[in-house]
C-alpha positions as CSV (number, residue, x, y, z in Angstrom):
1,M,-32.7,51.7,53.0
2,Q,-34.5,49.6,50.0
3,V,-33.0,46.7,52.3
4,L,-35.0,47.5,55.3
5,Q,-37.5,48.5,52.9
6,I,-37.9,45.2,52.1
7,L,-36.8,43.8,55.4
8,T,-40.0,45.1,57.2
9,D,-42.4,45.0,54.1
10,G,-45.7,43.4,55.7
11,T,-43.9,41.5,58.0
12,C,-42.4,42.7,62.2
13,A,-39.2,43.4,62.4
14,P,-36.9,41.7,64.2
15,P,-35.7,43.4,67.6
16,E,-32.2,42.7,67.0
17,L,-32.8,44.9,63.3
18,I,-35.0,47.5,65.5
19,T,-32.2,48.3,67.7
20,T,-29.7,48.6,65.0
21,V,-31.6,50.9,63.4
22,K,-32.5,52.9,66.6
23,R,-28.5,52.7,67.4
24,L,-28.1,54.3,64.0
25,Y,-30.5,57.1,63.9
26,E,-29.4,58.1,67.5
27,T,-25.1,57.7,66.6
28,K,-24.8,58.5,63.6
29,L,-27.1,59.5,61.4
30,K,-29.5,61.5,62.9
31,D,-32.0,61.7,60.1
32,A,-35.3,60.2,61.3
33,G,-36.1,59.0,57.4
34,V,-33.8,56.2,58.2
35,L,-36.3,55.3,61.1
36,I,-39.3,54.6,58.7
37,P,-39.5,51.5,57.6
38,I,-39.4,49.7,61.7
39,L,-42.1,52.5,62.4
40,S,-45.0,50.3,62.4
41,S,-42.5,47.9,65.4
42,L,-42.3,50.7,67.9
43,T,-44.5,52.1,70.8
44,K,-46.1,55.4,71.8
45,D,-43.6,56.4,74.1
46,E,-41.2,55.6,71.4
47,V,-43.3,57.2,68.5
48,L,-43.9,60.2,69.8
49,P,-40.4,62.4,70.9
50,I,-39.9,61.5,67.2
51,F,-42.6,63.1,65.2
52,P,-41.6,66.4,65.0
53,K,-38.7,64.7,62.9
54,L,-41.1,62.4,60.9
55,V,-43.3,65.7,60.2
56,D,-40.1,67.6,59.1
57,L,-39.3,65.2,56.5
58,P,-40.0,66.2,53.2
59,L,-43.7,65.3,52.5
60,E,-43.4,61.9,50.0
61,K,-41.5,60.5,53.0
62,F,-43.9,62.1,56.0
63,Q,-46.5,60.3,54.1
64,A,-44.7,56.9,54.4
65,A,-43.6,57.2,58.1
66,L,-47.5,58.2,58.6
67,A,-48.4,54.8,56.6
68,R,-46.1,52.9,58.8
69,I,-47.7,54.1,61.8
70,L,-51.5,53.8,60.6
71,Q,-50.1,49.8,59.6
72,G,-49.4,49.1,62.7
73,L,-52.5,51.0,64.7
74,L,-54.7,47.9,61.8
75,A,-52.8,45.1,62.9
76,Q,-53.2,45.9,66.3
77,G,-54.5,42.1,68.1
78,S,-52.4,40.3,65.5
79,A,-49.1,38.6,66.3
80,H,-48.1,41.7,63.8
81,T,-47.9,44.8,66.9
82,G,-47.7,47.9,65.9
83,P,-48.0,51.2,68.2
84,S,-50.9,52.8,70.0
85,L,-51.1,55.8,68.3
86,T,-54.4,55.9,67.1
87,P,-54.9,58.5,64.3
88,A,-56.9,60.9,67.0
89,E,-53.5,60.4,68.9
90,V,-51.7,61.3,65.3
91,L,-53.7,64.8,64.9
92,I,-53.0,66.4,68.1
93,A,-49.3,64.9,68.2
94,I,-49.4,67.7,64.9
95,H,-50.3,70.2,66.6
96,G,-48.3,69.9,69.1
97,I,-45.6,71.1,67.1
98,D,-44.8,74.5,67.9
99,P,-42.5,75.7,65.4
100,E,-40.8,78.2,67.3
101,R,-39.3,75.2,69.4
102,D,-39.1,72.8,66.9
103,G,-37.6,74.7,64.5
104,I,-40.4,73.0,61.6
105,Q,-41.6,75.8,58.9
106,L,-45.7,75.8,59.4
107,K,-46.0,74.8,55.6
108,K,-44.7,71.3,56.9
109,I,-47.1,71.5,59.9
110,T,-49.9,72.2,57.4
111,D,-48.9,69.7,54.8
112,A,-49.4,67.0,57.8
113,C,-52.6,67.9,58.4
114,S,-53.6,67.8,54.9
115,T,-52.2,64.5,54.4
116,C,-54.5,63.2,57.2
117,F,-57.2,65.0,55.8
118,E,-56.8,63.3,52.4
119,Q,-57.0,59.9,54.4
120,R,-61.3,60.4,55.2
121,A,-61.7,56.0,56.0
122,V,-59.0,56.4,58.8
123,F,-59.3,60.3,60.1
124,T,-63.1,59.7,59.4
125,Q,-65.7,62.6,61.4
126,P,-66.1,60.6,65.3
127,V,-62.1,60.8,64.6
128,L,-61.9,64.3,64.4
129,A,-64.8,65.2,66.7
130,K,-62.5,63.5,69.3
131,V,-59.7,65.6,68.2
132,L,-61.3,68.8,68.3
133,N,-62.3,68.7,71.3
134,Q,-59.3,67.8,73.1
135,L,-57.8,70.2,71.5
136,V,-60.6,74.0,72.5
137,E,-59.5,72.6,75.7
138,Q,-55.3,72.8,75.7
139,T,-53.9,76.5,76.9
140,P,-52.6,77.6,74.5
141,L,-54.9,76.9,72.0
142,P,-52.6,75.0,69.1
143,L,-52.2,77.7,65.7
144,L,-53.4,75.8,63.7
145,F,-57.0,75.0,66.1
146,M,-59.1,76.6,63.2
147,R,-57.3,76.0,60.2
148,T,-58.2,72.4,61.0
149,V,-62.2,72.7,62.4
150,I,-62.3,74.8,59.2
151,Q,-60.7,72.1,57.6
152,A,-62.9,69.3,59.9
153,I,-66.2,71.0,58.4
154,G,-65.2,71.2,55.2
155,A,-64.5,67.5,55.3
156,F,-67.1,66.3,57.0
157,P,-70.2,68.7,56.8
158,A,-72.2,67.0,59.7
159,L,-70.2,68.3,61.8
160,V,-72.1,71.6,61.7
161,D,-73.9,71.8,64.9
162,F,-70.4,70.4,67.1
163,V,-68.8,72.9,65.4
164,M,-71.3,75.4,66.9
165,E,-71.0,73.5,70.0
166,I,-66.7,74.3,69.8
167,L,-67.2,77.7,69.0
168,S,-69.2,78.8,71.9
169,R,-66.5,77.2,74.2
170,L,-64.2,79.9,71.9
171,V,-66.5,82.9,73.0
172,N,-65.9,81.4,76.8
173,K,-62.5,81.3,76.1
174,Q,-62.4,85.4,75.1
175,I,-60.7,84.1,71.5
176,W,-60.7,87.9,70.1
177,R,-57.3,87.8,72.9
178,L,-55.7,85.9,70.2
179,P,-55.7,87.7,66.9
180,K,-54.7,84.9,64.9
181,L,-57.2,82.7,65.7
182,W,-59.3,85.5,66.3
183,V,-59.4,86.2,62.7
184,G,-60.4,82.3,61.8
185,F,-62.9,82.2,64.1
186,L,-64.4,84.5,62.0
187,K,-63.7,82.7,58.8
188,C,-65.8,80.3,60.3
189,A,-68.6,81.7,61.3
190,Y,-69.3,83.4,58.1
191,Q,-68.3,80.2,56.2
192,T,-71.2,78.4,58.0
193,K,-74.1,80.9,58.6
194,P,-76.6,81.1,59.6
195,H,-75.5,78.4,61.9
196,S,-72.6,80.6,63.5
197,F,-75.3,83.3,64.1
198,H,-76.5,82.4,67.6
199,V,-72.8,81.6,68.5
200,L,-71.5,85.4,67.3
201,L,-74.8,87.2,68.8
202,Q,-73.1,86.0,71.9
203,L,-69.7,87.6,71.7
204,P,-69.3,91.2,73.8
205,A,-70.9,94.2,71.9
206,A,-67.4,95.4,71.9
207,Q,-65.9,92.3,69.8
208,L,-68.9,91.9,67.9
209,E,-68.8,95.4,66.4
210,N,-64.5,94.0,65.2
211,A,-66.2,91.2,63.8
212,F,-68.4,93.7,61.3
213,N,-65.3,96.3,61.0
214,K,-63.1,93.0,59.7
215,N,-66.0,90.7,58.1
216,P,-68.8,93.6,56.6
217,A,-70.8,91.2,54.9
218,L,-72.3,89.6,58.1
219,R,-73.5,92.3,59.2
220,V,-76.8,92.4,56.7
221,P,-77.5,88.7,57.6
222,L,-76.6,88.9,61.2
223,V,-79.1,91.6,61.7
224,A,-81.9,90.8,59.6
225,H,-81.8,87.4,62.2
226,A,-81.8,89.7,65.5
227,S,-84.8,91.6,64.2
228,Q,-86.8,88.2,65.0
229,P,-88.9,89.3,68.1
230,N,-87.9,86.5,70.1
231,I,-84.2,86.6,69.3
232,R,-84.4,90.5,69.4
233,S,-86.2,89.9,73.2
234,S,-82.8,88.0,74.6
235,L,-80.4,90.2,73.5
236,P,-78.8,93.3,75.8
237,R,-79.3,96.6,74.4
238,S,-75.2,97.4,73.7
239,T,-75.6,94.3,71.0
240,L,-78.9,95.9,69.9
241,V,-76.9,99.0,69.5
242,V,-74.3,97.4,67.3
243,L,-76.8,95.9,65.9
244,G,-78.2,99.3,64.9
245,L,-81.8,98.2,66.5
246,V,-82.3,100.6,68.9
247,Q,-80.5,104.2,69.0
248,D,-77.5,104.9,71.6
249,A,-78.3,106.5,74.7
250,Q,-77.6,110.1,74.4
251,P,-73.9,111.0,75.2
252,A,-72.6,111.3,79.0
253,N,-70.7,114.8,77.8
254,S,-73.5,116.7,76.2
255,A,-73.9,119.4,77.4
256,P,-77.1,120.0,79.7
257,Q,-80.6,121.6,78.5
258,I,-81.2,125.6,80.3
259,P,-83.8,125.6,82.5
260,P,-86.7,127.9,81.4
261,L,-85.8,131.3,83.5
262,T,-88.7,131.4,86.5
263,D,-88.0,134.1,88.6
264,V,-86.8,137.7,87.2
265,G,-86.3,141.0,88.5
266,S,-87.7,143.1,85.1
267,S,-88.8,142.0,82.3
268,G,-88.4,145.4,80.9
269,Q,-84.9,145.2,81.8
270,I,-84.0,141.8,80.4
271,A,-85.6,142.5,77.1
272,T,-83.7,145.6,76.8
273,E,-80.9,143.2,77.6
274,T,-81.5,140.4,75.9
275,Q,-82.5,142.7,72.4
276,A,-79.3,144.6,72.7
277,S,-77.1,140.9,72.5
278,E,-78.7,139.4,69.5
279,S,-77.9,142.9,68.0
280,A,-73.9,142.7,68.7
281,V,-74.4,138.8,67.1
282,L,-76.1,139.9,64.0
283,S,-74.2,143.5,63.4
């Protein structure tokens, strides 16, 4: 490995060496670490299939692999061409890894994401916006999607308005049907209040009530926000009921009121029977 590192450091690996290393990986070693020195010389179609194996490497080896991939990217346009794997494609590839399907621990996937976020000069605000915009359209949504949304806004607070658009799209996709992502959605909404208030008010009444149950600290500031006349007037009654801004309608199964008697036969007889009934109750 050290010899390979020296032979490929800062230069394009000879085709014969690339072929030899790939054959060694495919037939004998089965250790993706052996591919690290030649990653900058591989194409996108060659890198993507082995990417989960790179993420499964010890963290320091994945960091070295990522550096090689990005080194190849930065060198494009010169005599030393690398893979057409952009920073956005790297993050999307990480989110495409399924722990069960690919046999990779979830922590290794989250560590790989964190490694990318540490390199803000490469994984910039526009890159993250592009990634989130693509991931939110995937079906099913990636398991780590909300975690990445929260990380993105933590790294680049200026993304807040864009993230609110993402949250609105998640409401339209009925994010509450995905329990793990729903928890992340509510956490993001809480961390970005008051920007997120208009998004929370888009939730159906039942889901808004659920949001309050899971995060009671949301209720008071959201009610104060919704109490503004121009906002309150735009909300459906069911939402106002959950917010406590109007009283719920009388339950349908409540006992009906008995109408007064309008035609009695003998007033004296009725009075006598009524007095007898009251005496029986009190005795």
